[in-house]
MIDREN-33605 format. One record per atom (N, C-alpha, C): residue number from 1; residue in one letter; atom name; x, y, z. Coordinates in steps of 0.05 Angstrom, whole numbers, plus 32768, in hexadecimal, padded with zeros to 4 digits. Example, Ala and Ser with C-alpha at 12.3 -4.5 7.8 and 13.67 -1.06 7.14 Angstrom:
! MIDREN-33605
+-----+------+------+------+------+------+
! seq ! type ! atom !    u !    v !    w !
+-----+------+------+------+------+------+
!   1 !    A !    N ! 8108 ! 7F8E ! 809C !
!   1 !    A !   CA ! 80F6 ! 7FA6 ! 809C !
!   1 !    A !    C ! 8108 ! 7FBE ! 809C !
!   2 !    S !    N ! 8101 ! 7FD3 ! 808E !
!   2 !    S !   CA ! 8111 ! 7FEB ! 808F !
!   2 !    S !    C ! 8102 ! 8001 ! 809D !
+-----+------+------+------+------+------+
//
This chain:
! MIDREN-33605
+-----+------+------+------+------+------+
! seq ! type ! atom !    u !    v !    w !
+-----+------+------+------+------+------+
!   1 !    X !    N ! 805D ! 806B ! 7F48 !
!   1 !    X !   CA ! 8040 ! 8059 ! 7F40 !
!   1 !    X !    C ! 8040 ! 8055 ! 7F1E !
!   2 !    X !    N ! 8033 ! 8046 ! 7F0B !
!   2 !    X !   CA ! 8030 ! 8049 ! 7EF2 !
!   2 !    X !    C ! 800F ! 8036 ! 7EEC !
!   3 !    X !    N ! 8003 ! 804A ! 7EE2 !
!   3 !    X !   CA ! 7FE4 ! 8049 ! 7EDB !
!   3 !    X !    C ! 7FDD ! 8048 ! 7EC2 !
!   4 !    X !    N ! 7FD7 ! 802E ! 7EB0 !
!   4 !    X !   CA ! 7FD6 ! 8035 ! 7E9A !
!   4 !    X !    C ! 7FBC ! 802A ! 7E90 !
!   5 !    X !    N ! 7FAC ! 803C ! 7E86 !
!   5 !    X !   CA ! 7F8F ! 803E ! 7E77 !
!   5 !    X !    C ! 7F90 ! 803C ! 7E57 !
!   6 !    X !    N ! 7F89 ! 8029 ! 7E4A !
!   6 !    X !   CA ! 7F86 ! 8020 ! 7E36 !
!   6 !    X !    C ! 7F72 ! 8034 ! 7E26 !
!   7 !    X !    N ! 7F75 ! 803E ! 7E10 !
!   7 !    X !   CA ! 7F63 ! 804A ! 7E00 !
!   7 !    X !    C ! 7F62 ! 803F ! 7DDE !
!   8 !    X !    N ! 7F4D ! 804E ! 7DCC !
!   8 !    X !   CA ! 7F53 ! 8045 ! 7DB9 !
!   8 !    X !    C ! 7F41 ! 8060 ! 7DA6 !
!   9 !    X !    N ! 7F46 ! 807A ! 7DB8 !
!   9 !    X !   CA ! 7F3E ! 808F ! 7DB1 !
!   9 !    X !    C ! 7F51 ! 80A2 ! 7D98 !
!  10 !    X !    N ! 7F68 ! 8091 ! 7D9B !
!  10 !    X !   CA ! 7F85 ! 80A4 ! 7D87 !
!  10 !    X !    C ! 7F88 ! 80C2 ! 7D99 !
!  11 !    X !    N ! 7F9E ! 80C4 ! 7D96 !
!  11 !    X !   CA ! 7FB2 ! 80D5 ! 7DA4 !
!  11 !    X !    C ! 7FA4 ! 80FB ! 7D9E !
!  12 !    X !    N ! 7F94 ! 80FE ! 7D91 !
!  12 !    X !   CA ! 7F8F ! 8115 ! 7D8C !
!  12 !    X !    C ! 7F71 ! 8116 ! 7D99 !
!  13 !    X !    N ! 7F61 ! 8109 ! 7D93 !
!  13 !    X !   CA ! 7F4B ! 8105 ! 7DA8 !
!  13 !    X !    C ! 7F4C ! 8107 ! 7DCA !
!  14 !    X !    N ! 7F66 ! 80F3 ! 7DD2 !
!  14 !    X !   CA ! 7F69 ! 80F5 ! 7DE7 !
!  14 !    X !    C ! 7F78 ! 810D ! 7DFB !
!  15 !    X !    N ! 7F88 ! 811D ! 7DDF !
!  15 !    X !   CA ! 7F94 ! 8135 ! 7DEA !
!  15 !    X !    C ! 7F80 ! 8154 ! 7DEA !
!  16 !    X !    N ! 7F66 ! 814E ! 7DDD !
!  16 !    X !   CA ! 7F53 ! 815C ! 7DDC !
!  16 !    X !    C ! 7F42 ! 815F ! 7DF5 !
!  17 !    X !    N ! 7F41 ! 8141 ! 7E01 !
!  17 !    X !   CA ! 7F2F ! 813F ! 7E10 !
!  17 !    X !    C ! 7F3E ! 8149 ! 7E2B !
!  18 !    X !    N ! 7F58 ! 8142 ! 7E2A !
!  18 !    X !   CA ! 7F66 ! 8143 ! 7E47 !
!  18 !    X !    C ! 7F67 ! 816A ! 7E49 !
!  19 !    X !    N ! 7F6F ! 8178 ! 7E34 !
!  19 !    X !   CA ! 7F70 ! 8192 ! 7E30 !
!  19 !    X !    C ! 7F53 ! 81A1 ! 7E3F !
!  20 !    X !    N ! 7F43 ! 8190 ! 7E2E !
!  20 !    X !   CA ! 7F23 ! 81A0 ! 7E3A !
!  20 !    X !    C ! 7F1C ! 8198 ! 7E56 !
!  21 !    X !    N ! 7F27 ! 8185 ! 7E5F !
!  21 !    X !   CA ! 7F24 ! 8182 ! 7E7E !
!  21 !    X !    C ! 7F33 ! 818E ! 7E96 !
!  22 !    X !    N ! 7F54 ! 8196 ! 7E82 !
!  22 !    X !   CA ! 7F61 ! 819E ! 7E99 !
!  22 !    X !    C ! 7F55 ! 81BA ! 7EAF !
!  23 !    X !    N ! 7F43 ! 81C7 ! 7EA0 !
!  23 !    X !   CA ! 7F3D ! 81DB ! 7EB3 !
!  23 !    X !    C ! 7F2C ! 81CD ! 7ED7 !
!  24 !    X !    N ! 7F1C ! 81B8 ! 7ECB !
!  24 !    X !   CA ! 7F0E ! 81A7 ! 7EE2 !
!  24 !    X !    C ! 7F27 ! 819D ! 7EF6 !
!  25 !    X !    N ! 7F39 ! 8197 ! 7EEA !
!  25 !    X !   CA ! 7F4F ! 818B ! 7F00 !
!  25 !    X !    C ! 7F4C ! 8190 ! 7F19 !
!  26 !    X !    N ! 7F4C ! 81AA ! 7F1E !
!  26 !    X !   CA ! 7F50 ! 81B7 ! 7F37 !
!  26 !    X !    C ! 7F3B ! 81B2 ! 7F49 !
!  27 !    X !    N ! 7F28 ! 81B2 ! 7F42 !
!  27 !    X !   CA ! 7F0A ! 81B5 ! 7F4A !
!  27 !    X !    C ! 7F0B ! 8193 ! 7F58 !
!  28 !    X !    N ! 7F14 ! 8189 ! 7F46 !
!  28 !    X !   CA ! 7F0C ! 8168 ! 7F4A !
!  28 !    X !    C ! 7F21 ! 815B ! 7F69 !
!  29 !    X !    N ! 7F3B ! 816A ! 7F60 !
!  29 !    X !   CA ! 7F4D ! 816B ! 7F75 !
!  29 !    X !    C ! 7F3B ! 8171 ! 7F90 !
!  30 !    X !    N ! 7F30 ! 8189 ! 7F8F !
!  30 !    X !   CA ! 7F23 ! 8194 ! 7FA8 !
!  30 !    X !    C ! 7F0F ! 8180 ! 7FAF !
!  31 !    X !    N ! 7F00 ! 8182 ! 7FA5 !
!  31 !    X !   CA ! 7EED ! 8167 ! 7FA2 !
!  31 !    X !    C ! 7EF4 ! 814E ! 7FB2 !
!  32 !    X !    N ! 7F0C ! 8147 ! 7FAE !
!  32 !    X !   CA ! 7F18 ! 8124 ! 7FB9 !
!  32 !    X !    C ! 7F25 ! 812C ! 7FC8 !
!  33 !    X !    N ! 7F34 ! 8145 ! 7FD2 !
!  33 !    X !   CA ! 7F47 ! 8149 ! 7FE6 !
!  33 !    X !    C ! 7F45 ! 815C ! 7FF5 !
!  34 !    X !    N ! 7F34 ! 8168 ! 7FED !
!  34 !    X !   CA ! 7F30 ! 8182 ! 7FFE !
!  34 !    X !    C ! 7F3A ! 819B ! 7FF2 !
!  35 !    X !    N ! 7F29 ! 81AF ! 8003 !
!  35 !    X !   CA ! 7F28 ! 81D0 ! 7FF2 !
!  35 !    X !    C ! 7F45 ! 81D7 ! 7FEC !
!  36 !    X !    N ! 7F5E ! 81CE ! 8000 !
!  36 !    X !   CA ! 7F76 ! 81D7 ! 7FF4 !
!  36 !    X !    C ! 7F89 ! 81CD ! 7FE9 !
!  37 !    X !    N ! 7F75 ! 81B3 ! 7FD7 !
!  37 !    X !   CA ! 7F8C ! 81AC ! 7FC3 !
!  37 !    X !    C ! 7F90 ! 81C3 ! 7FAE !
!  38 !    X !    N ! 7FA9 ! 81B4 ! 7F9F !
!  38 !    X !   CA ! 7FAF ! 81C9 ! 7F86 !
!  38 !    X !    C ! 7FBC ! 81B7 ! 7F69 !
!  39 !    X !    N ! 7FAB ! 81BB ! 7F51 !
!  39 !    X !   CA ! 7FBE ! 81AD ! 7F40 !
!  39 !    X !    C ! 7FCC ! 81C3 ! 7F2D !
!  40 !    X !    N ! 7FE1 ! 81BD ! 7F20 !
!  40 !    X !   CA ! 7FF3 ! 81CD ! 7F19 !
!  40 !    X !    C ! 7FF7 ! 81BC ! 7EF6 !
!  41 !    X !    N ! 7FF0 ! 81BD ! 7EE1 !
!  41 !    X !   CA ! 7FF7 ! 81B2 ! 7ECA !
!  41 !    X !    C ! 8009 ! 81BD ! 7EB9 !
!  42 !    X !    N ! 8011 ! 81B0 ! 7EA4 !
!  42 !    X !   CA ! 8022 ! 81BC ! 7E94 !
!  42 !    X !    C ! 8026 ! 81A8 ! 7E7F !
!  43 !    X !    N ! 8024 ! 81AB ! 7E63 !
!  43 !    X !   CA ! 802B ! 819C ! 7E4F !
!  43 !    X !    C ! 8049 ! 819A ! 7E4A !
!  44 !    X !    N ! 8053 ! 8181 ! 7E55 !
!  44 !    X !   CA ! 8071 ! 8183 ! 7E50 !
!  44 !    X !    C ! 8070 ! 817D ! 7E2B !
!  45 !    X !    N ! 8065 ! 8173 ! 7E1E !
!  45 !    X !   CA ! 8061 ! 8170 ! 7E05 !
!  45 !    X !    C ! 804C ! 816E ! 7E00 !
!  46 !    X !    N ! 804C ! 8162 ! 7DE0 !
!  46 !    X !   CA ! 8032 ! 8161 ! 7DD3 !
!  46 !    X !    C ! 8023 ! 8146 ! 7DE3 !
!  47 !    X !    N ! 802E ! 8133 ! 7DEA !
!  47 !    X !   CA ! 8023 ! 8118 ! 7DF4 !
!  47 !    X !    C ! 8025 ! 8115 ! 7E12 !
!  48 !    X !    N ! 8032 ! 8126 ! 7E1F !
!  48 !    X !   CA ! 803D ! 8126 ! 7E40 !
!  48 !    X !    C ! 8031 ! 8139 ! 7E55 !
!  49 !    X !    N ! 801E ! 813B ! 7E6A !
!  49 !    X !   CA ! 8010 ! 814D ! 7E73 !
!  49 !    X !    C ! 801D ! 814C ! 7E92 !
!  50 !    X !    N ! 802A ! 815A ! 7E9B !
!  50 !    X !   CA ! 803C ! 8158 ! 7EB8 !
!  50 !    X !    C ! 8026 ! 816A ! 7ECB !
!  51 !    X !    N ! 8021 ! 815E ! 7EDE !
!  51 !    X !   CA ! 800E ! 8168 ! 7EF3 !
!  51 !    X !    C ! 801A ! 8164 ! 7F13 !
!  52 !    X !    N ! 8010 ! 8179 ! 7F1B !
!  52 !    X !   CA ! 801F ! 8177 ! 7F39 !
!  52 !    X !    C ! 8002 ! 8176 ! 7F50 !
!  53 !    X !    N ! 7FFF ! 8164 ! 7F5B !
!  53 !    X !   CA ! 7FE4 ! 8163 ! 7F71 !
!  53 !    X !    C ! 7FEF ! 816B ! 7F87 !
!  54 !    X !    N ! 7FE7 ! 8181 ! 7F99 !
!  54 !    X !   CA ! 7FEB ! 818B ! 7FAC !
!  54 !    X !    C ! 7FDA ! 8185 ! 7FC4 !
!  55 !    X !    N ! 7FD7 ! 8173 ! 7FDA !
!  55 !    X !   CA ! 7FC8 ! 817A ! 7FEC !
!  55 !    X !    C ! 7FCF ! 816D ! 8004 !
!  56 !    X !    N ! 7FC0 ! 816B ! 801B !
!  56 !    X !   CA ! 7FC5 ! 8164 ! 8038 !
!  56 !    X !    C ! 7FE5 ! 8166 ! 803D !
!  57 !    X !    N ! 7FF6 ! 817D ! 802D !
!  57 !    X !   CA ! 8011 ! 817B ! 803C !
!  57 !    X !    C ! 801F ! 816F ! 8026 !
!  58 !    X !    N ! 8016 ! 8162 ! 8016 !
!  58 !    X !   CA ! 8027 ! 8156 ! 7FF9 !
!  58 !    X !    C ! 802A ! 815A ! 7FDE !
!  59 !    X !    N ! 803F ! 815E ! 7FD4 !
!  59 !    X !   CA ! 803B ! 815F ! 7FB9 !
!  59 !    X !    C ! 8040 ! 8145 ! 7FAC !
!  60 !    X !    N ! 8033 ! 8146 ! 7F95 !
!  60 !    X !   CA ! 8033 ! 8121 ! 7F85 !
!  60 !    X !    C ! 8033 ! 8130 ! 7F6B !
!  61 !    X !    N ! 804E ! 812B ! 7F5D !
!  61 !    X !   CA ! 8051 ! 812E ! 7F42 !
!  61 !    X !    C ! 804A ! 811A ! 7F35 !
!  62 !    X !    N ! 8040 ! 811A ! 7F1B !
!  62 !    X !   CA ! 803B ! 8106 ! 7F07 !
!  62 !    X !    C ! 803A ! 8113 ! 7EEE !
!  63 !    X !    N ! 8036 ! 80FF ! 7ED8 !
!  63 !    X !   CA ! 8038 ! 80FA ! 7EBC !
!  63 !    X !    C ! 801F ! 80F4 ! 7EB0 !
!  64 !    X !    N ! 8015 ! 80FE ! 7E99 !
!  64 !    X !   CA ! 8001 ! 80ED ! 7E91 !
!  64 !    X !    C ! 800A ! 80E9 ! 7E71 !
!  65 !    X !    N ! 800F ! 80CE ! 7E6E !
!  65 !    X !   CA ! 801B ! 80CF ! 7E4D !
!  65 !    X !    C ! 8008 ! 80CA ! 7E32 !
!  66 !    X !    N ! 8007 ! 80CC ! 7E20 !
!  66 !    X !   CA ! 7FEF ! 80C5 ! 7E0C !
!  66 !    X !    C ! 7FFC ! 80B2 ! 7DFC !
!  67 !    X !    N ! 7FFD ! 809B ! 7DF8 !
!  67 !    X !   CA ! 8001 ! 808D ! 7DE4 !
!  67 !    X !    C ! 7FE6 ! 8084 ! 7DCE !
!  68 !    X !    N ! 7FF2 ! 8076 ! 7DBD !
!  68 !    X !   CA ! 7FD8 ! 806C ! 7DA6 !
!  68 !    X !    C ! 7FCA ! 805F ! 7DB6 !
!  69 !    X !    N ! 7FD7 ! 804E ! 7DCD !
!  69 !    X !   CA ! 7FC4 ! 8038 ! 7DD9 !
!  69 !    X !    C ! 7FBB ! 803E ! 7DF0 !
!  70 !    X !    N ! 7FC5 ! 804C ! 7E02 !
!  70 !    X !   CA ! 7FBF ! 8052 ! 7E23 !
!  70 !    X !    C ! 7FC9 ! 806A ! 7E28 !
!  71 !    X !    N ! 7FB9 ! 8075 ! 7E3F !
!  71 !    X !   CA ! 7FC4 ! 808D ! 7E47 !
!  71 !    X !    C ! 7FCD ! 8084 ! 7E67 !
!  72 !    X !    N ! 7FEC ! 8088 ! 7E5C !
!  72 !    X !   CA ! 7FFC ! 8085 ! 7E7A !
!  72 !    X !    C ! 8003 ! 8094 ! 7E8E !
!  73 !    X !    N ! 7FFE ! 808D ! 7EA8 !
!  73 !    X !   CA ! 8007 ! 8099 ! 7EC5 !
!  73 !    X !    C ! 8012 ! 8093 ! 7ECE !
!  74 !    X !    N ! 802F ! 80A4 ! 7EDB !
!  74 !    X !   CA ! 8045 ! 80A1 ! 7EE9 !
!  74 !    X !    C ! 803B ! 80B9 ! 7EFF !
!  75 !    X !    N ! 803C ! 80AD ! 7F1B !
!  75 !    X !   CA ! 8037 ! 80B7 ! 7F2E !
!  75 !    X !    C ! 804D ! 80B2 ! 7F42 !
!  76 !    X !    N ! 805B ! 80CC ! 7F50 !
!  76 !    X !   CA ! 806D ! 80C4 ! 7F61 !
!  76 !    X !    C ! 8065 ! 80CE ! 7F7E !
!  77 !    X !    N ! 805A ! 80B4 ! 7F85 !
!  77 !    X !   CA ! 804E ! 80B4 ! 7FA9 !
!  77 !    X !    C ! 806D ! 80B9 ! 7FB8 !
!  78 !    X !    N ! 8066 ! 80D5 ! 7FC3 !
!  78 !    X !   CA ! 8077 ! 80DE ! 7FD5 !
!  78 !    X !    C ! 807C ! 80C7 ! 7FEE !
!  79 !    X !    N ! 8097 ! 80CE ! 7FFE !
!  79 !    X !   CA ! 8097 ! 80BE ! 8012 !
!  79 !    X !    C ! 8081 ! 80CA ! 802B !
!  80 !    X !    N ! 8072 ! 80BD ! 803E !
!  80 !    X !   CA ! 8063 ! 80BA ! 804E !
!  80 !    X !    C ! 8048 ! 80C3 ! 8045 !
!  81 !    X !    N ! 8042 ! 80C1 ! 8028 !
!  81 !    X !   CA ! 802B ! 80C1 ! 801B !
!  81 !    X !    C ! 8022 ! 80A5 ! 8013 !
!  82 !    X !    N ! 8033 ! 808F ! 8018 !
!  82 !    X !   CA ! 802E ! 8072 ! 8011 !
!  82 !    X !    C ! 8010 ! 806C ! 8017 !
!  83 !    X !    N ! 8007 ! 8076 ! 8032 !
!  83 !    X !   CA ! 7FEA ! 8068 ! 803D !
!  83 !    X !    C ! 7FD8 ! 8074 ! 8025 !
!  84 !    X !    N ! 7FDE ! 8084 ! 8015 !
!  84 !    X !   CA ! 7FCD ! 808A ! 7FFF !
!  84 !    X !    C ! 7FD1 ! 807F ! 7FE4 !
!  85 !    X !    N ! 7FDC ! 8071 ! 7FE6 !
!  85 !    X !   CA ! 7FE3 ! 8068 ! 7FC2 !
!  85 !    X !    C ! 7FCD ! 8053 ! 7FBA !
!  86 !    X !    N ! 7FB9 ! 8045 ! 7FC9 !
!  86 !    X !   CA ! 7FA4 ! 8038 ! 7FBD !
!  86 !    X !    C ! 7F94 ! 804F ! 7FB6 !
!  87 !    X !    N ! 7F8B ! 805B ! 7FCA !
!  87 !    X !   CA ! 7F7A ! 8078 ! 7FC8 !
!  87 !    X !    C ! 7F7C ! 8083 ! 7FA6 !
!  88 !    X !    N ! 7F9E ! 808B ! 7FA3 !
!  88 !    X !   CA ! 7FA0 ! 809D ! 7F91 !
!  88 !    X !    C ! 7FA0 ! 8088 ! 7F73 !
!  89 !    X !    N ! 7FAF ! 8075 ! 7F77 !
!  89 !    X !   CA ! 7FA8 ! 805F ! 7F59 !
!  89 !    X !    C ! 7F8F ! 805E ! 7F50 !
!  90 !    X !    N ! 7F78 ! 805B ! 7F69 !
!  90 !    X !   CA ! 7F5B ! 8055 ! 7F5C !
!  90 !    X !    C ! 7F57 ! 8070 ! 7F56 !
!  91 !    X !    N ! 7F60 ! 8081 ! 7F5E !
!  91 !    X !   CA ! 7F58 ! 80A9 ! 7F57 !
!  91 !    X !    C ! 7F5D ! 80A3 ! 7F3A !
!  92 !    X !    N ! 7F73 ! 80A4 ! 7F34 !
!  92 !    X !   CA ! 7F7E ! 80A0 ! 7F1B !
!  92 !    X !    C ! 7F7A ! 8094 ! 7EFA !
!  93 !    X !    N ! 7F6E ! 8075 ! 7F0C !
!  93 !    X !   CA ! 7F65 ! 8064 ! 7EF6 !
!  93 !    X !    C ! 7F47 ! 8066 ! 7EF3 !
!  94 !    X !    N ! 7F39 ! 8074 ! 7F09 !
!  94 !    X !   CA ! 7F1E ! 807A ! 7F04 !
!  94 !    X !    C ! 7F13 ! 809A ! 7EF3 !
!  95 !    X !    N ! 7F25 ! 80A8 ! 7EF5 !
!  95 !    X !   CA ! 7F25 ! 80C7 ! 7EE6 !
!  95 !    X !    C ! 7F32 ! 80BF ! 7EC8 !
!  96 !    X !    N ! 7F4C ! 80AA ! 7EC8 !
!  96 !    X !   CA ! 7F54 ! 80A7 ! 7EB6 !
!  96 !    X !    C ! 7F42 ! 808F ! 7E98 !
!  97 !    X !    N ! 7F35 ! 8088 ! 7EA6 !
!  97 !    X !   CA ! 7F1C ! 807C ! 7E9C !
!  97 !    X !    C ! 7F08 ! 8085 ! 7E8F !
!  98 !    X !    N ! 7EFB ! 809A ! 7E9D !
!  98 !    X !   CA ! 7EE4 ! 80A9 ! 7E9B !
!  98 !    X !    C ! 7EFA ! 80BE ! 7E89 !
!  99 !    X !    N ! 7F09 ! 80C8 ! 7E7E !
!  99 !    X !   CA ! 7F1B ! 80CE ! 7E6D !
!  99 !    X !    C ! 7F17 ! 80C8 ! 7E56 !
! 100 !    X !    N ! 7F1F ! 80B2 ! 7E54 !
! 100 !    X !   CA ! 7F1A ! 809B ! 7E38 !
! 100 !    X !    C ! 7F01 ! 808D ! 7E34 !
! 101 !    X !    N ! 7EF7 ! 808C ! 7E49 !
! 101 !    X !   CA ! 7ED9 ! 8083 ! 7E3D !
! 101 !    X !    C ! 7ECA ! 808D ! 7E2C !
+-----+------+------+------+------+------+
//
């Protein structure tokens, strides 16, 4: 699933905001998905953040790629978790829009 969120911040400012909020990612996931949720993050390169969100027996890998005009999320929804697709998309869109807003 792909979610693209337009922005006018510039890459450096968006990267700064993302780095500043990474520490809160696991707490937010736990708030949404329960106390057993975990989030692993790694910067794959200067413009790509790789994440793995694990909860309810599923590991959901995703990437967040910074471009000049958008923040693009690629989320690999595992087989069996399709029931949560709309919830995942809504959460990604909401959190992404807050980040660039």
